[in-house]
C-alpha positions as protocol buffer text, in pm:
chain_id: "A"
residue {
  index: 1
  type: MET
  ca { x: 5057 y: 13508 z: 4671 }
}
residue {
  index: 2
  type: LEU
  ca { x: 4953 y: 13201 z: 4471 }
}
residue {
  index: 3
  type: ASN
  ca { x: 4817 y: 12883 z: 4626 }
}
residue {
  index: 4
  type: ASN
  ca { x: 5130 y: 12681 z: 4540 }
}
residue {
  index: 5
  type: GLU
  ca { x: 5352 y: 12947 z: 4698 }
}
residue {
  index: 6
  type: ILE
  ca { x: 5159 y: 12918 z: 5024 }
}
residue {
  index: 7
  type: ILE
  ca { x: 5118 y: 12539 z: 5023 }
}
residue {
  index: 8
  type: VAL
  ca { x: 5348 y: 12341 z: 4795 }
}
residue {
  index: 9
  type: GLY
  ca { x: 5152 y: 12137 z: 4541 }
}
residue {
  index: 10
  type: PHE
  ca { x: 4816 y: 12280 z: 4640 }
}
residue {
  index: 11
  type: ASN
  ca { x: 4703 y: 12335 z: 4280 }
}
residue {
  index: 12
  type: ASP
  ca { x: 4830 y: 12004 z: 4147 }
}
residue {
  index: 13
  type: GLU
  ca { x: 4479 y: 11857 z: 4124 }
}
residue {
  index: 14
  type: LYS
  ca { x: 4159 y: 12024 z: 4007 }
}
residue {
  index: 15
  type: ASP
  ca { x: 3788 y: 11952 z: 4042 }
}
residue {
  index: 16
  type: GLU
  ca { x: 3532 y: 12078 z: 3793 }
}
residue {
  index: 17
  type: ASN
  ca { x: 3270 y: 12149 z: 4063 }
}
residue {
  index: 18
  type: LEU
  ca { x: 3488 y: 12299 z: 4336 }
}
residue {
  index: 19
  type: THR
  ca { x: 3760 y: 12561 z: 4324 }
}
residue {
  index: 20
  type: ILE
  ca { x: 3962 y: 12622 z: 4639 }
}
residue {
  index: 21
  type: THR
  ca { x: 4193 y: 12919 z: 4681 }
}
residue {
  index: 22
  type: VAL
  ca { x: 4385 y: 13014 z: 4991 }
}
residue {
  index: 23
  type: GLU
  ca { x: 4517 y: 13335 z: 5139 }
}
residue {
  index: 24
  type: LYS
  ca { x: 4768 y: 13349 z: 5422 }
}
residue {
  index: 25
  type: VAL
  ca { x: 4682 y: 13593 z: 5700 }
}
residue {
  index: 26
  type: LYS
  ca { x: 4998 y: 13792 z: 5768 }
}
residue {
  index: 27
  type: ASP
  ca { x: 4927 y: 13920 z: 6119 }
}
residue {
  index: 28
  type: ILE
  ca { x: 4802 y: 13593 z: 6272 }
}
residue {
  index: 29
  type: ASP
  ca { x: 5038 y: 13295 z: 6296 }
}
residue {
  index: 30
  type: SER
  ca { x: 4928 y: 12976 z: 6115 }
}
residue {
  index: 31
  type: CYS
  ca { x: 4605 y: 13138 z: 5991 }
}
residue {
  index: 32
  type: LEU
  ca { x: 4464 y: 13071 z: 5645 }
}
residue {
  index: 33
  type: VAL
  ca { x: 4152 y: 13193 z: 5466 }
}
residue {
  index: 34
  type: ILE
  ca { x: 4009 y: 12920 z: 5242 }
}
residue {
  index: 35
  type: TYR
  ca { x: 3778 y: 13039 z: 4966 }
}
residue {
  index: 36
  type: LEU
  ca { x: 3530 y: 12775 z: 4847 }
}
residue {
  index: 37
  type: ILE
  ca { x: 3371 y: 12826 z: 4503 }
}
residue {
  index: 38
  type: GLY
  ca { x: 3117 y: 12575 z: 4376 }
}
residue {
  index: 39
  type: SER
  ca { x: 2975 y: 12277 z: 4559 }
}
residue {
  index: 40
  type: ILE
  ca { x: 3094 y: 11998 z: 4788 }
}
residue {
  index: 41
  type: ASP
  ca { x: 2923 y: 11662 z: 4753 }
}
residue {
  index: 42
  type: THR
  ca { x: 3003 y: 11291 z: 4769 }
}
residue {
  index: 43
  type: ASN
  ca { x: 3174 y: 11309 z: 4427 }
}
residue {
  index: 44
  type: ASN
  ca { x: 3437 y: 11564 z: 4529 }
}
residue {
  index: 45
  type: VAL
  ca { x: 3449 y: 11541 z: 4909 }
}
residue {
  index: 46
  type: LYS
  ca { x: 3773 y: 11341 z: 4896 }
}
residue {
  index: 47
  type: PHE
  ca { x: 3933 y: 11614 z: 4680 }
}
residue {
  index: 48
  type: PHE
  ca { x: 3810 y: 11876 z: 4930 }
}
residue {
  index: 49
  type: GLN
  ca { x: 3943 y: 11684 z: 5230 }
}
residue {
  index: 50
  type: GLU
  ca { x: 4282 y: 11627 z: 5070 }
}
residue {
  index: 51
  type: LYS
  ca { x: 4325 y: 11999 z: 5000 }
}
residue {
  index: 52
  type: VAL
  ca { x: 4236 y: 12111 z: 5351 }
}
residue {
  index: 53
  type: VAL
  ca { x: 4439 y: 11835 z: 5518 }
}
residue {
  index: 54
  type: ARG
  ca { x: 4735 y: 11943 z: 5303 }
}
residue {
  index: 55
  type: ALA
  ca { x: 4693 y: 12295 z: 5444 }
}
residue {
  index: 56
  type: ILE
  ca { x: 4679 y: 12159 z: 5800 }
}
residue {
  index: 57
  type: GLU
  ca { x: 4989 y: 11947 z: 5739 }
}
residue {
  index: 58
  type: ALA
  ca { x: 5163 y: 12263 z: 5612 }
}
residue {
  index: 59
  type: GLY
  ca { x: 5112 y: 12410 z: 5961 }
}
residue {
  index: 60
  type: PHE
  ca { x: 4790 y: 12606 z: 5920 }
}
residue {
  index: 61
  type: THR
  ca { x: 4573 y: 12538 z: 6223 }
}
residue {
  index: 62
  type: LYS
  ca { x: 4359 y: 12852 z: 6226 }
}
residue {
  index: 63
  type: LEU
  ca { x: 4125 y: 12810 z: 5931 }
}
residue {
  index: 64
  type: ILE
  ca { x: 3871 y: 13061 z: 5807 }
}
residue {
  index: 65
  type: PHE
  ca { x: 3631 y: 12927 z: 5545 }
}
residue {
  index: 66
  type: HIS
  ca { x: 3476 y: 13184 z: 5310 }
}
residue {
  index: 67
  type: CYS
  ca { x: 3148 y: 13025 z: 5201 }
}
residue {
  index: 68
  type: GLY
  ca { x: 3005 y: 13314 z: 5002 }
}
residue {
  index: 69
  type: ASP
  ca { x: 3053 y: 13129 z: 4673 }
}
residue {
  index: 70
  type: LEU
  ca { x: 2977 y: 12782 z: 4808 }
}
residue {
  index: 71
  type: THR
  ca { x: 2649 y: 12704 z: 4634 }
}
residue {
  index: 72
  type: ALA
  ca { x: 2573 y: 12362 z: 4784 }
}
residue {
  index: 73
  type: ILE
  ca { x: 2712 y: 12117 z: 5037 }
}
residue {
  index: 74
  type: SER
  ca { x: 2621 y: 11761 z: 5127 }
}
residue {
  index: 75
  type: SER
  ca { x: 2631 y: 11601 z: 5469 }
}
residue {
  index: 76
  type: ALA
  ca { x: 2964 y: 11446 z: 5366 }
}
residue {
  index: 77
  type: GLY
  ca { x: 3101 y: 11797 z: 5315 }
}
residue {
  index: 78
  type: ILE
  ca { x: 2973 y: 11913 z: 5652 }
}
residue {
  index: 79
  type: ASN
  ca { x: 3125 y: 11606 z: 5817 }
}
residue {
  index: 80
  type: SER
  ca { x: 3458 y: 11701 z: 5660 }
}
residue {
  index: 81
  type: PHE
  ca { x: 3455 y: 12022 z: 5863 }
}
residue {
  index: 82
  type: SER
  ca { x: 3421 y: 11808 z: 6179 }
}
residue {
  index: 83
  type: LEU
  ca { x: 3721 y: 11604 z: 6068 }
}
residue {
  index: 84
  type: PHE
  ca { x: 3927 y: 11922 z: 6017 }
}
residue {
  index: 85
  type: LEU
  ca { x: 3818 y: 12060 z: 6353 }
}
residue {
  index: 86
  type: ASN
  ca { x: 3935 y: 11743 z: 6529 }
}
residue {
  index: 87
  type: LEU
  ca { x: 4271 y: 11762 z: 6352 }
}
residue {
  index: 88
  type: ILE
  ca { x: 4339 y: 12125 z: 6436 }
}
residue {
  index: 89
  type: LYS
  ca { x: 4193 y: 12134 z: 6789 }
}
residue {
  index: 90
  type: SER
  ca { x: 4463 y: 11888 z: 6899 }
}
residue {
  index: 91
  type: LYS
  ca { x: 4717 y: 12143 z: 6769 }
}
residue {
  index: 92
  type: GLY
  ca { x: 4554 y: 12438 z: 6945 }
}
residue {
  index: 93
  type: GLY
  ca { x: 4369 y: 12556 z: 6633 }
}
residue {
  index: 94
  type: ASN
  ca { x: 4011 y: 12626 z: 6534 }
}
residue {
  index: 95
  type: GLU
  ca { x: 3797 y: 12697 z: 6231 }
}
residue {
  index: 96
  type: VAL
  ca { x: 3558 y: 12982 z: 6156 }
}
residue {
  index: 97
  type: PHE
  ca { x: 3302 y: 13022 z: 5877 }
}
residue {
  index: 98
  type: TYR
  ca { x: 3169 y: 13340 z: 5724 }
}
residue {
  index: 99
  type: ALA
  ca { x: 2950 y: 13461 z: 5437 }
}
residue {
  index: 100
  type: ILE
  ca { x: 2750 y: 13139 z: 5438 }
}
residue {
  index: 101
  type: GLN
  ca { x: 2482 y: 13127 z: 5168 }
}
residue {
  index: 102
  type: PRO
  ca { x: 2124 y: 13054 z: 5293 }
}
residue {
  index: 103
  type: LYS
  ca { x: 2108 y: 12717 z: 5115 }
}
residue {
  index: 104
  type: VAL
  ca { x: 2434 y: 12606 z: 5278 }
}
residue {
  index: 105
  type: GLN
  ca { x: 2335 y: 12755 z: 5615 }
}
residue {
  index: 106
  type: GLU
  ca { x: 2022 y: 12541 z: 5603 }
}
residue {
  index: 107
  type: VAL
  ca { x: 2231 y: 12224 z: 5575 }
}
residue {
  index: 108
  type: PHE
  ca { x: 2441 y: 12338 z: 5874 }
}
residue {
  index: 109
  type: GLN
  ca { x: 2121 y: 12390 z: 6075 }
}
residue {
  index: 110
  type: VAL
  ca { x: 1945 y: 12069 z: 5967 }
}
residue {
  index: 111
  type: LEU
  ca { x: 2249 y: 11865 z: 6071 }
}
residue {
  index: 112
  type: ASP
  ca { x: 2272 y: 12073 z: 6392 }
}
residue {
  index: 113
  type: PHE
  ca { x: 2626 y: 12186 z: 6311 }
}
residue {
  index: 114
  type: SER
  ca { x: 2546 y: 12556 z: 6340 }
}
residue {
  index: 115
  type: LYS
  ca { x: 2583 y: 12509 z: 6718 }
}
residue {
  index: 116
  type: VAL
  ca { x: 2919 y: 12331 z: 6686 }
}
residue {
  index: 117
  type: PHE
  ca { x: 3097 y: 12564 z: 6444 }
}
residue {
  index: 118
  type: THR
  ca { x: 3191 y: 12929 z: 6488 }
}
residue {
  index: 119
  type: ILE
  ca { x: 3003 y: 13129 z: 6227 }
}
residue {
  index: 120
  type: LYS
  ca { x: 3065 y: 13501 z: 6170 }
}
residue {
  index: 121
  type: GLU
  ca { x: 2923 y: 13760 z: 5932 }
}
residue {
  index: 122
  type: SER
  ca { x: 3249 y: 13898 z: 5791 }
}
residue {
  index: 123
  type: LEU
  ca { x: 3615 y: 13828 z: 5740 }
}
residue {
  index: 124
  type: GLU
  ca { x: 3706 y: 14093 z: 5999 }
}
residue {
  index: 125
  type: ALA
  ca { x: 3481 y: 13929 z: 6262 }
}
residue {
  index: 126
  type: SER
  ca { x: 3636 y: 13592 z: 6174 }
}
residue {
  index: 127
  type: LEU
  ca { x: 3988 y: 13730 z: 6213 }
}
residue {
  index: 128
  type: ASP
  ca { x: 3893 y: 13878 z: 6551 }
}
residue {
  index: 129
  type: VAL
  ca { x: 3822 y: 13526 z: 6680 }
}
residue {
  index: 130
  type: PHE
  ca { x: 4189 y: 13441 z: 6630 }
}
residue {
  index: 131
  type: ARG
  ca { x: 4322 y: 13780 z: 6729 }
}
residue {
  index: 132
  type: LYS
  ca { x: 4157 y: 13740 z: 7069 }
}
residue {
  index: 133
  type: GLN
  ca { x: 4314 y: 13395 z: 7104 }
}
residue {
  index: 134
  type: ASN
  ca { x: 4657 y: 13544 z: 7025 }
}
residue {
  index: 135
  type: VAL
  ca { x: 4641 y: 13793 z: 7313 }
}
residue {
  index: 136
  type: LYS
  ca { x: 4889 y: 13691 z: 7578 }
}
residue {
  index: 137
  type: ILE
  ca { x: 4853 y: 13810 z: 7933 }
}
residue {
  index: 138
  type: LEU
  ca { x: 5188 y: 13933 z: 8053 }
}
residue {
  index: 139
  type: LEU
  ca { x: 5246 y: 13854 z: 8418 }
}
residue {
  index: 140
  type: PRO
  ca { x: 5469 y: 14089 z: 8616 }
}
residue {
  index: 141
  type: PHE
  ca { x: 5704 y: 13812 z: 8732 }
}
residue {
  index: 142
  type: PRO
  ca { x: 5985 y: 13801 z: 8811 }
}
residue {
  index: 143
  type: MET
  ca { x: 5961 y: 14123 z: 9005 }
}
residue {
  index: 144
  type: LYS
  ca { x: 6126 y: 14306 z: 9293 }
}
residue {
  index: 145
  type: LEU
  ca { x: 5910 y: 14376 z: 9598 }
}
residue {
  index: 146
  type: GLU
  ca { x: 5957 y: 14539 z: 9934 }
}
residue {
  index: 147
  type: CYS
  ca { x: 5824 y: 14395 z: 10260 }
}
residue {
  index: 148
  type: PRO
  ca { x: 5556 y: 14639 z: 10386 }
}
residue {
  index: 149
  type: VAL
  ca { x: 5668 y: 14575 z: 10747 }
}
residue {
  index: 150
  type: CYS
  ca { x: 6048 y: 14596 z: 10745 }
}
residue {
  index: 151
  type: SER
  ca { x: 6125 y: 14726 z: 10391 }
}
residue {
  index: 152
  type: LEU
  ca { x: 6344 y: 14429 z: 10300 }
}
residue {
  index: 153
  type: GLU
  ca { x: 6373 y: 14410 z: 9923 }
}
residue {
  index: 154
  type: PHE
  ca { x: 6333 y: 14068 z: 9761 }
}
residue {
  index: 155
  type: GLU
  ca { x: 6261 y: 13916 z: 9421 }
}
residue {
  index: 156
  type: LEU
  ca { x: 5967 y: 13687 z: 9344 }
}
residue {
  index: 157
  type: ILE
  ca { x: 5923 y: 13462 z: 9044 }
}
residue {
  index: 158
  type: LYS
  ca { x: 5556 y: 13377 z: 9104 }
}
residue {
  index: 159
  type: GLU
  ca { x: 5247 y: 13465 z: 9306 }
}
residue {
  index: 160
  type: GLY
  ca { x: 5175 y: 13295 z: 9640 }
}
residue {
  index: 161
  type: HIS
  ca { x: 5219 y: 13307 z: 10017 }
}
residue {
  index: 162
  type: PHE
  ca { x: 5559 y: 13394 z: 10160 }
}
residue {
  index: 163
  type: ILE
  ca { x: 5734 y: 13469 z: 10492 }
}
residue {
  index: 164
  type: CYS
  ca { x: 5969 y: 13765 z: 10505 }
}
residue {
  index: 165
  type: SER
  ca { x: 6317 y: 13637 z: 10594 }
}
residue {
  index: 166
  type: LYS
  ca { x: 6397 y: 13947 z: 10804 }
}
residue {
  index: 167
  type: CYS
  ca { x: 6081 y: 14014 z: 11012 }
}
residue {
  index: 168
  type: ASN
  ca { x: 5885 y: 13688 z: 10960 }
}
residue {
  index: 169
  type: ALA
  ca { x: 5577 y: 13877 z: 10834 }
}
residue {
  index: 170
  type: ALA
  ca { x: 5329 y: 13659 z: 10642 }
}
residue {
  index: 171
  type: LEU
  ca { x: 5287 y: 13802 z: 10290 }
}
residue {
  index: 172
  type: THR
  ca { x: 5055 y: 13718 z: 10003 }
}
residue {
  index: 173
  type: VAL
  ca { x: 5135 y: 13827 z: 9648 }
}
residue {
  index: 174
  type: ASP
  ca { x: 4859 y: 13806 z: 9386 }
}
residue {
  index: 175
  type: SER
  ca { x: 4892 y: 13740 z: 9011 }
}
residue {
  index: 176
  type: CYS
  ca { x: 4919 y: 14116 z: 8944 }
}
residue {
  index: 177
  type: GLY
  ca { x: 5213 y: 14153 z: 9183 }
}
residue {
  index: 178
  type: GLN
  ca { x: 5021 y: 14326 z: 9460 }
}
residue {
  index: 179
  type: ILE
  ca { x: 5145 y: 14246 z: 9809 }
}
residue {
  index: 180
  type: PHE
  ca { x: 4922 y: 14197 z: 10115 }
}
residue {
  index: 181
  type: LEU
  ca { x: 4988 y: 14114 z: 10479 }
}
residue {
  index: 182
  type: GLY
  ca { x: 4859 y: 13774 z: 10590 }
}
């Protein structure tokens, strides 16, 4: 799929020092891999920011930056990643980096951003960050239970402490739906 098919107007502007391509991740909602080729510096940081903000505005809040072909980055470029992170965190998103070149990694470390950002070795490891976030824990509620004292059947919609309406036994039901006396 082409950039403009994923994000309308994405390829409308070009920069001679930075090429950005995007790939939508099919099995993770609102996830986008952003491939950076070239360098990000004070001359093209605005171009870079506009492209990524356009992706965020298009609904992509889980961003994976492939930095394998990013040859150089300035502090302005690194600060852009902080801007993006602030924008997507408020929408429940995050950003992950992988394949970072040693020269670029050094800038991350000098500016102490290697502790702030999630950095992985591969695309698969980067995708796993979001796959783990997508896992939903299914609670067993509502569920039918039986009082262990008098066998009265009743339905619960949540965990908690309850009194059986037939025998007045004090019951506790945990988040897994297990029932205990007391």
